[in-house]
C-alpha positions in Angstrom: -3.8 -23.6 -7.8 -2.5 -23.2 -3.9 -4.7 -21.6 -1.8 -4.2 -19.1 0.8 -4.8 -20.8 3.7 -1.9 -23.3 4.1 0.8 -21.2 2.0 2.0 -17.8 3.6 5.1 -15.6 1.8 8.5 -16.2 2.7 9.6 -12.9 3.3 10.1 -13.1 7.0 11.8 -16.7 6.8 14.4 -14.9 4.8 15.2 -12.1 6.7 13.8 -9.4 4.2 12.9 -6.4 6.2 9.5 -4.4 6.3 10.7 -1.5 4.9 11.9 -3.6 2.0 8.8 -5.8 1.6 6.7 -2.4 1.4 8.8 -1.2 -1.3 8.2 -4.6 -3.2 5.2 -3.7 -4.3 6.3 -0.6 -5.9 9.0 -2.1 -7.9 6.3 -5.0 -9.3 4.0 -2.3 -10.6 6.4 -0.2 -12.2 8.0 -3.4 -13.6 4.3 -4.6 -14.8 4.0 -1.6 -16.7 7.4 -2.2 -18.3 6.3 -6.0 -19.0 3.4 -4.7 -20.4 5.2 -2.5 -23.3 7.5 -5.4 -23.7 10.4 -3.8 -22.8 13.3 -7.2 -21.8 15.7 -5.0 -19.0 15.6 -2.1 -17.1 18.3 -0.1 -15.8 18.4 -0.2 -11.4 18.3 4.0 -12.6 15.1 3.8 -14.7 13.3 1.2 -12.6 14.4 3.1 -9.3 12.8 6.4 -11.2 9.6 4.5 -11.9 9.2 3.6 -8.0 10.1 6.5 -6.8 12.9 5.4 -4.7 16.8 6.1 -5.2 19.0 3.6 -7.1 21.0 2.4 -4.3 18.4 1.8 -1.8 16.7 -0.3 -5.0 19.9 -2.2 -5.5 20.0 -3.3 -1.8 16.7 -4.2 -1.4 17.2 -6.6 -4.7 20.1 -8.2 -3.0 18.1 -9.6 -0.5 15.7 -11.8 -3.2 19.6 -12.8 -4.7 19.0 -10.2 -7.6 21.8 -8.6 -8.8 21.0 -7.8 -12.5 23.8 -7.7 -15.1 26.5 -4.5 -15.7 26.1 -3.0 -19.1 22.3 -4.6 -19.3 20.7 -4.3 -15.6 17.4 -6.0 -15.1 15.7 -8.3 -16.9 12.0 -7.6 -16.3 9.9 -10.7 -16.8 12.2 -12.4 -14.1 12.0 -9.8 -11.8 7.9 -9.8 -12.2 8.0 -13.6 -11.1 10.6 -12.9 -8.2 9.0 -10.3 -6.8 5.4 -11.7 -7.3 6.7 -14.8 -5.6 7.8 -13.2 -2.3 4.9 -11.4 -2.2 2.8 -14.5 -2.7 1.2 -13.6 -5.7 1.9 -17.1 -7.6 -1.0 -18.0 -5.8 -4.3 -17.9 -5.2 -5.6 -15.8 -2.1 -9.3 -15.7 -1.6 -10.4 -12.5 0.5 -14.0 -11.6 1.8 -14.9 -8.0 2.3 -17.0 -7.6 4.9 -19.2 -3.9 5.2 -20.7 -3.4 1.7 -21.5 0.4 1.8 -20.2 3.0 -0.9 -16.7 2.0 -0.1 -17.5 -1.5 0.3 -18.8 -1.5 -3.1 -16.5 0.1 -4.6 -13.7 -2.1 -3.0 -15.5 -5.4 -4.7 -15.3 -3.6 -8.1 -11.9 -3.1 -8.2 -10.4 -5.0 -11.2 -7.2 -5.1 -9.9 -7.8 -8.1 -7.2 -8.0 -10.6 -9.7 -4.7 -9.5 -12.1 -2.3 -9.4 -8.8 -3.5 -12.8 -6.9 -6.4 -12.3 -5.1 -9.8 -13.1 -5.5 -12.8 -12.2 -3.9 -14.5 -15.0 -2.4 -17.5 -13.2 -0.8 -19.2 -10.2 0.0 -20.7 -9.8 3.7 -22.9 -7.6 5.4 -24.9 -7.2 8.8 -27.9 -5.7 6.8 -30.5 -8.6 5.8 -32.1 -6.0 3.2 -28.8 -6.8 1.2 -28.7 -10.6 1.7 -28.9 -12.0 -1.9 -27.9 -8.4 -3.8 -25.3 -8.6 -6.5 -22.4 -6.1 -6.0 -19.8 -6.1 -9.0 -21.6 -9.4 -10.3 -20.9 -11.3 -6.6 -24.5 -11.9 -4.5 -24.0 -10.4 -1.1 -24.3 -12.8 2.3 -25.0 -11.9 5.5 -23.3 -11.8 8.2 -24.6 -14.9 9.9 -22.5 -16.9 7.5 -19.4 -15.3 7.8 -17.7 -18.2 9.7 -19.1 -20.7 7.2 -17.6 -18.4 4.0 -14.2 -18.5 5.9 -14.5 -22.5 6.3 -15.3 -23.3 2.8 -13.3 -20.7 0.9 -9.9 -21.4 3.2 -9.9 -17.4 3.5 -6.6 -16.3 5.1 -7.3 -12.4 4.1 -10.5 -10.4 5.2 -11.2 -6.8 4.4 -13.0 -4.8 6.5 -15.0 -1.9 5.6 -17.6 -1.2 7.9 -18.8 1.5 10.2 -16.0 2.3 13.2 -18.4 0.8 15.8 -18.9 -2.3 14.5 -15.2 -3.3 13.1 -14.0 -4.7 16.0 -16.7 -7.3 16.5 -15.7 -8.2 13.3 -12.8 -8.6 13.2 -12.7 -10.3 16.0 -15.0 -12.9 14.5 -12.8 -12.9 11.5 -9.7 -14.2 13.4 -11.9 -16.5 15.8 -12.7 -18.0 12.2 -9.1 -18.9 10.9 -8.9 -15.5 9.2 -4.6 -14.0 9.7 -4.2 -11.1 8.2 -6.8 -7.7 7.9 -7.0 -4.7 6.1 -9.0 -2.3 7.5 -11.1 0.6 6.1 -13.0 1.2 9.5 -11.7 4.0 11.2 -10.9 2.8 14.2 -8.1 1.1 15.7 -8.2 -3.0 15.9 -6.7 -4.9 18.4 -5.2 -8.1 17.5 -3.8 -11.1 19.2 0.2 -12.1 18.3 0.1 -13.8 14.4 -2.6 -11.9 13.3 -1.2 -9.1 10.6 -2.6 -5.6 10.1 -2.9 -3.0 7.8 -4.6 0.2 8.1 -5.8 2.3 5.1 -7.2 5.6 6.6 -8.6 8.1 4.2 -8.9 10.8 6.2 -5.2 10.9 7.9 -3.8 10.5 4.1 -5.7 13.9 3.2 -5.0 15.5 6.7 -0.7 14.8 5.8 -1.5 16.6 2.3 -3.1 19.1 4.1 -0.2 19.9 6.1 2.5 19.6 3.0 -0.2 22.4 1.5 -0.1 24.8 4.6 3.4 24.1 4.5 4.1 25.2 1.1 2.0 28.1 1.3 3.6 29.3 4.4 7.4 29.1 2.1 5.6 30.7 -0.8 4.0 33.9 1.3 7.6 34.0 3.0 9.2 34.0 -0.4 6.5 36.6 -1.7 7.1 39.0 1.6 11.2 38.6 0.9 10.9 39.6 -2.3 8.7 42.0 -1.7 11.1 44.0 0.6 14.6 43.1 -0.8 17.5 40.8 0.4 19.1 42.0 3.8 22.2 43.8 3.0 25.3 42.1 3.6 29.1 42.7 3.2 30.6 45.9 3.0 29.2 49.4 3.1 29.4 52.2 0.8 32.6 53.2 3.2 34.2 49.9 2.4 34.9 48.2 5.2 32.3 49.0 7.0 28.5 47.2 7.0 25.7 49.6 5.6 23.6 49.5 9.1 25.6 49.1 12.5 24.4 47.5 15.5 23.5 50.1 18.2 
């Protein structure tokens, strides 16, 4: 099986828009669920609803893959799983290192979804000497002194950073210098990287703040609706004398 170092997904060279690439994992998750239920085909409307997008956008996204479905039948589930997996580079083995094995790093190490989606946790790395050799999710933690050797020995091109914010940039720099070209950043800081290195940032606090904004807005709308209901709707149209409104401006 190929490793990640020498193989890159074909999406950019084929001109697939980044917005479409961002939706492909949503389609794959929905299709995988259908496959596990032995569903042979799915319509664009059903798949779009399961993925949380509209069907026109889904059909446009799939046109970039060269997949148009069959009128009256829909899309072949198994073929789409293969097609999207291939585009995302999931038909090969991607060794991943996780740097920073605190509570979050340990949780990531134990996440079972990595292996089923084409990712293999090649190593867990931490700066604390007391962590060295300690098994987490069945994998012994290694010290950061070994970082460059680990990346070289395992052909790693994807690194996950779950360190405190203050250590993240230094770890990032070392990962890139050792040959890592894609980084998933859980540290609460913005990383500076050179051209050719991809960074995806996951900030749980920001996501919660966005949800808080929506909750506050919904609460405000409910309060306005309740106040409107208590005072009654504003009177419109003809007043008691026929053509004149009930209340005339001064």
